[in-house]
N, C-alpha and C positions, 0 to 999 in steps of 0.2 A: 416521517417516512413518506412525504408527499411525492407525487409524480404526475406525469401527464402522458397522453397518447393521442394519436389522431391519424387521419389520412387526408390527402388532398388530390384532386384531379385537376391537372393544369389546363386542359383544353375546354373546360366548361365554364362559362361566364355566369350561369344561373345557379351558383352554389358550388356543389362538388367538393365540399370540405366538411369532414366530420372531425370536430376538435373537442376533446374532453379535458376540462380543467383550464380553459382559456378565458382571459378577460378581454372583452371588446373595448377598443379605443378608436379614435378617429371616426366617431359616429358609426361604429361597427364595421368599417371598411378594413381595419387592422385588428388582429387579435394577438394576445401575448400570453405565454404560459411560463411559469417558473417553478422549478423543483429545487429544494435545498434552502440555502440561507445566504443572505447578503451581509457583508461586513463593512466596516468603515463607512457607515451610512451617512455620517455628517459630511464627509468629503463629497460623497455622491450628491447629497442634497444641495450642498453649496454650488457644485458644478452645474446643477440643474436650476439654480436661482430660486430654490424653494424657501419659503419663510422659515426663519430660525424657530426651533421648537415644535415644528409640525412633524408629527410622528406617523409617517406613512407605513402601511404594511409592505413587506418585501415585494409582493407582486405589484403593488401600486408604484413603488419606486422603480421596478423594472419596466413597467409600462411607460412611465415618464421618460426613462432612458431611451426606450425604443422610439418614442415620439420625437425626442431631441436628436438622437444620433442614428436612427434607422438601423441598417444592417450592421453598423459598427458599435452597437450599444454594449455588447459583451466586453469590449476592450476597456470600457469605462466603469466596469463593475468588479467588485472584489468579494470573494467568499467561496463557499462550496456550492456550486449551482450548475444546473442545466437550464438553458433558455431556448425558447422557440417563439418565433413571430411569424404570423401569416399576413402578408401584405396582399389583401384580397383584391384591391383594385389593380395591382400589378401582377397578380397570380404568381407570387414568389414566396418561398418558404425559407426562413432562416433558422438554423439550428446551431447551438453553441454549447461548449462545456468549459468549466473553470480550468485554470492553468495547472493545478496540482492533480487533476484527474480524479477528484472525489465524486464528481457527477458527470454524466455525459448523456447523449441521445443516440440511440440505435435507430437505423432506418434501412428500409428496403425500397428500391426503386423498381417498379414494374414498367410495362410498356406505356402506360398512361397515367400512372399515379405514384405517389410516395406514401408509404406507411411508416410511422415512427412511434417510438415510446422511450421512456427513460429506463426501462428494464427489458432484458432479453425475453424473460418469461411473458411479459405483457405483449411484446411485439409478436412472439411466436403464436400467441393465442388469437391473433387477428387473422381474418380469412385471407387465404391466398399466399401467405408469407412462406417461402420455401425453407426447408430445414436441412438441406444438403450440407454435410460437414466439409470444412476446408482442411484437407489432409496436410497441407504444408503448414498451416497454423498449428495443428495438433503436434506435428513434429517439432516445430519451433518451441512450443510450450514444454514438451518433454526434454528438449535439449537446452532449456533455459535461454533460448535465443529471443529474448523479448525485444520488440521494436516499438519505437515511439510513433505508432502509425494508427491507421483506421481499421485494421483488419479485426475479425472476430473468429470464433470457432465455426461460424457458419459462412459458407462460401459466398452467399448472395447478400449477406447482411453486413453493413458497414457501421462504424460508430464515429462520432465527431472526436477528433484528436484533442488531447488536453491543450487548452490555450488556443483554441481555433474556433472558427465558425464556418459553416457550410451554407451556401446559398443555392437552392434548387429551384429550377423553373422548367418550362417546356423546352427551353433551349439547351439545358444541360446542368452541370454542377460546377460551382466555383468554390474552391477551397482557399481559405485565408488564415494564416497564423497570426494572432494578435499578441502572443507572448512567446518569448524565447529567453532562456537564461543567458546572461552575458558573462563569460569567464574573464573578461578584461575589466569589469567594473571594480573599482576600489573605493573603500571608505576608510578614511584615516581621521581619527579623533585625537584630541590633545593629550589625553592621559589614559593609562590602562583602565582606571576606574570608570571612565566615560563609556567604554564598551560594555561594561557590566550594567551600568545604569540604562543605557539605550536598549540592551537586550531584555532587561527586566520590564521596561515600559512596553516593548513589543509583545512580550509574553503575556503581560497583564491584559493588553488589548485583545490578543487572540483568544484568551480564555473568557474574558468578559463578553466578547461577541458570541461565543458558543453557549453562554449561560443566559443570554438575553431573553430568549423565548423558551428555554428548555429547563426542566428539572433534571439535574445531572448527577451522576455518580462517576467515580474514577475507577477504572479497571487498572490497578497499579501493582507495582512490585516494590522491592527495596532499592531500586536503582535511581540514578540521577534524573532520568526522564520523568518518572512518576513523582519524584519529590518536587520537581519544577511545577508540575501540574497542581500538586497539593497546595504549595505555598501561594500560587497565583489564585486558585479557586477560593481559598479562604479569605482573600482580600475582598471577595464579592459575595460571600455567603458565610453565615456564622457557623454552619455545620455542613460537612460533605461526607457522604459514604465513600469509603476507600476499600474496594473489594479485591482480594488477592487470592489467586489460585495457588494451592499447595498440593503436594503429592498425596495420592490415595494412601491412607494409613495401612501399614503392614505390607506394602507392595515394594519389591526390590527396585531401587533406582540406579541409574547409570553412574559409574565411577567418573568423577570429574574433579578438576582442580578448583572449580568454582563452588557455588552453593546451590543445593537443590530445594531448599526451603527458605523463602524470603521473610519468614515470620519475624526473626529478631530485628531486622532492619526496619520493617514496617512498624513494629512496636516502639522502636526508638524514635521514629519520626512522629508517631501519634503522641508519644509522651511529651514531645516538644510543642505539639500543636493540638491542644485539647479539642478543637473543633473537628478534627479528623475522626471519623467513626470507622475503624478498621474491622473487617470481617475476613475470615480465612475459609476458603471453600475448596474442597477436594472433589474430584470427579465422582459422579454417581457410580456405585458398583454395578448398576444395570446398564451402563452405557454400552452401545454396540460399537465396537472398535474395528469392524470389518472395513477394509480399505475402500470399498465401493462408496460409502458415505452417501447413501441415497438421498436422505432428507436435505443435505446441504447442496447436493448437485441439482435436485429438482427446484430448490428455492431460487437459485440463480440461473437455471437452464444452462449451466456451464460447470466444468470441474473446478475445484478449489484446491490450490497447491497447499501441501502440508495441512490437510484438513484435520488430521489427528490433533493438532495443536488447538484448533477451534473447539473441538469436543472437550479437550482438557480445560479450556477456559469457559466452557458453556455454563457451568453452575454459577459463575460470577455474573455472567450476562443475565441469566434467569433471576438471580437475586436482585440485580439492579432494577429489573422490570417489576419485581414484587414489591420493592420499596417505593414504587411510583415514579421512578426516573423515566424520562422520555428519551434520554440519550446518555451514553457513557463516553467518557474521554479516555483516550489512549495516548501513549507516548510515541506512536509511530512516526517515523522519519526523523526523530530527534538526533539519532546518531550520525546523520548527514548534515546536521545544522547546529542547533544550540549545544548539544552534548558531543559534538565531534571530538575525537581523541587527538587530532593533530599529527599523528604519526606519518600520514601521507605527505606532510611537509618536509620530511627528511630528504627525499630525492631532490626537492627544490633547493635545499641547502647545498647538496652535493653539486648540482649543476651550476649554482652561483659561485662555487668556490669558497663557501664559508665553512672551511674545514674545522676550525676550532669550535665553532658553535655546534656543528654536526657531531663531533666527537664528544663534546660535553653532554649533549642531549642523549646520545646513545648510552654513555656511561651512567648518567644519573637516572635515566628511565629504567635501565636494567638493574640498578641498585647494586652494582658490583658483582653480580652473579655471572660467571663465565658462560654457562649454558643459556641463560636468559639473554645475555648480550649477543651471543651467536644467533639465536633464534630471531631476536628483534632485528639484527642487522640484515638477515636474509629476507625476512617477511616484508619489512617496511622500507628497506633501502635497495638491496641488490635485486630481489625478484621483480619489483616494478621497473627497474632499469634494464636488467639483462636476463631476467628469468626466462626459462624455456617456455615457449608458447605451446598451445594445445595441439593435439592431433586427433584423428578419429578414434584412437584407442582410449583417450581421455573421455570422449563422449560416451562410449559404450559402458564405461564403469558407472556413470551417473544417470543415464537415461535408458528406458526400456525399449528403445527402437531397435528394429532388426538391422543387421549390417547392410542388407539390401536397401532398406529405407534411407539409411544414412548416405549411401552412395547415390540413390535415385534423386534425392533432393540436394546432394552435395552439401551436407549440413556443415561440415568444417568451413567451407568457403562462405556459406551464408552467415555464419558467425563472424568471420573476418570482415565481411562487407558491412555488417552492422556495427562493427567496432566492439563486439562482445567477446568475452573470453571466459571459458568455463572455470578458470582459476581466479577470476575476478581481478585480474591485474588491471585491465582497462587502460589506465593512463598513469604515468609517473607524476603528472601534474595534479596537485591536490584538488584545485578547483574544478579542473576538467574531469577528474575522477568522480567527484561528488555529483557534478551535473550529469555525467553519463549514467551514474547509478540512479539518480532521481528520474531521469528520462526513461531508463529501461524498465522501471517499475510503474511509472504513473499511467502509461497507456493501458496496462492490465488492471489497474486499481478499481475502476468502476465495476468490472465483473465481480471481483471479490466483495466489494462493498455492498452490491445488490444482493449477493448470496447471503452475507451476514445479516442484512436487514430482514430478508425474507425468512431465514432460518431461526433467528433469535427473537424476532418480533419487537425489536427495539433499535433505535438509531444509534450511531456512534460517530465520533469525530475526533480529529487529531490536531490539537492546537499547535503542536510543534511543527506541523506541516503548513502552518499559516504562511502564505506567500510573502508577506511583509517580513516575517521573522527569518524565513529561509533565505531570502535574497540579501538581507543584512548579514547573516552568518556566512554566506558565500563570499562577501565582498571585503570583510575585515582582514587584517593581517593574520598570517598563520601563527605567529607567536602568541596570539591570544588564546590558542588551544593547547599548545605545548610549550612550557616554560620551565626551565631548570628541572627537567625530569618529571614534571607533573602533567599528565595527560588530562584532557577535558578541563583545562584550566578555567575557561570562561564559565562553564556551568558550575564548577566547584566554588568559584568565588561568589557567584550569584547566590548560591544556596547558603554558603557560610554567612553572608551578609543578612540573609533572611532568618537566621537562627536555626538552621538545620543542623542536627548534631554531627560531630566528627565521625561517628560510626558509619554514617551514610555518606557524608561528603568526601571522606578520605578512603573509602572502600575501593579497592581495585579488582576485587574478585567478581567474576561474571556469574549471573544467575543462569540456571539451566531450565528452559521452558520444557515442560512435559518430560521430566527425567525418568519416568517409569514407562516410557514408550514401548520398550520391548516386552514388558510384562503384559501390557494391554494388547499389543499385537499378537502375542502368543495365545491370548484368549480367543482370538479370531482364527487361529491357525486351522482348526478343524474345518472351517468353511472356505479356506483359501483355494483348495483344489477345485471346489465347485465354482468359485468365482473365475478361475482360469478357464474352466470348461465353458462358461457363458461367454467369456471373451473370445474363445476360440470359435464359437458359433457365429460370431459377427464377422461378415466378410471384410469390412473395413478395419476393424480392430485387429484381427488376426493377420492382416497384411502389413500393418504398421508396427505392431508390438511383437517383441520376441517372446513368443509363448513358451518355447522350449527352455529358454533361460529362466523364465519365471518358475517353471516346473522344477528345474534344478535348484533354484534358490529356495523354494519351499521344502524340497527333500533334504537339503543340506542345512538344517536348522541349527543355529548355535545352541550349545548346551548351557551356557551361563550368560548372565547380564553383561559381564566384562567382555566375553567373546563377541556378543552382539554389538557392543559399542564399537569394537574394532571393525565391524562390518556394517556400520550404520549407513554408509552411503548406499550400499547394495540393498539393504533391507528397507530403510525408511525413505530413501530418496528414489532409488530405481524401482524397487518392487511395488511399494505402496502407490507411487504416482502412476505407474503403468497400469495397475489394477483399477485405480480410480478413473483414469482417462478411458480405459477399455470399457468400464461399466457405463460411463457417460455415452460413449459411442453406441453401445448396445441399446441404451435407453432411447437415443435419438432414432436409431434404426428399427426399434421395436422388436429386437431379437432377444431381450433378456426375459 
């Protein structure tokens, strides 16, 4: 959970730089700082002409990269990292963040100086940094209008975009993107099995890199993502803790076609892999489920979307730390890469005129059920091609902004300009859909990752978000994911070859994270009116957020879990997120 911070004054030649966590190079004229982890170190070392077998620390490797490539060093590095370099003799500051958005640098530029840090909380603690809220960014957040940009919740604070570097000097700011996903890139191998072999090799390298300096646990479920992590981790360690969140005993759970308790699938996986040490952890009965989520908000100095799910998983994170783990692995991003279901390839078959293959996949995937066939055809084929696009009414249902705020910022048009769509249609092209989804999430990821690290007191990483693995999975043919009615064909074959039992590899039912959400939210109901009152006392929050709609939502409380599930968007998405963001605004303004 390393980081760095500092400030520089550009027009002073006699120092004017306060740099914490920096390594001096070039006889002290340059300084380098690194937060996070570097991967594929052998390739970097070879490019730097370092002797084989010499094992440098990550910061030393980064320093060599800066000495060799200067401001372009980040483009030659791989991993989850934030990088800074102060070129003292040139009075220039370089800041960079990794391509997947796992780490970044936040900065504020004043009249004569730049203040920067790898976390918002650390930056805001430094003298003179303004805390004014960016109302447009807040509105975008509540409307799910995520942009792959440098904006933050604070009007005067920027962050380095994923896969970019920023060069600051007395003359101004220069932005440069060193990484972009290429939707036209294609990888074609000789045999179907070759794709499995290559994916397995990349997965193993991704997991090994994350285990190199960390004692890890897996925060897992009974799904394919977690099984991939388990089989890879056990190739590099004889025993690995596998921590699974399960519902709180005796608490009503939501009705679902999936499963609410992952225990049977995890037990089947552990029986096949004795080195896996499963534990099942339910939320503490004393957890505070109030939507304000103060501890999580303060930890990252920003609101965290769907914070209730973090609390539901928190006992697993605490257990990982108690076992001595320094980091836990998650399956995040897997469903856009290694465990992609392939269904977005159906519109591509339609556009290419491959009618027989399209019909075959629809029939086999729906397994002969007329209702399932109709739903699949609409969701995966027709809606991406001709589905009704959103309007302002769609936004009102899912976000707590006032109608006046929606009109003031023209939110519907802002969504269209960014290529976002509240129904997540995005693009009928599978690769472009996945790239758009990756990019719309990665720019917000550092805020969430910093919040988790501060709140849980333990680091976490996502091997399935490894750039090498993601770019491979984006480039291979779509029929590696959907074949003869089998979705997620690539990951299922990989796991079968590794000896994962059919109960896991052949399962098509989805797990339900935090299925007792309504029961937990109902425990906080007595305090919700008071939370709305605090929100109403904040000038900014009450101007942006529809307070009257929140009051009606609280008064019209569902009587059963099933009724609540039917109103989940209004309760869990609209109401909880609005209260969470309102509390954050009040915290910044000091009105709570």
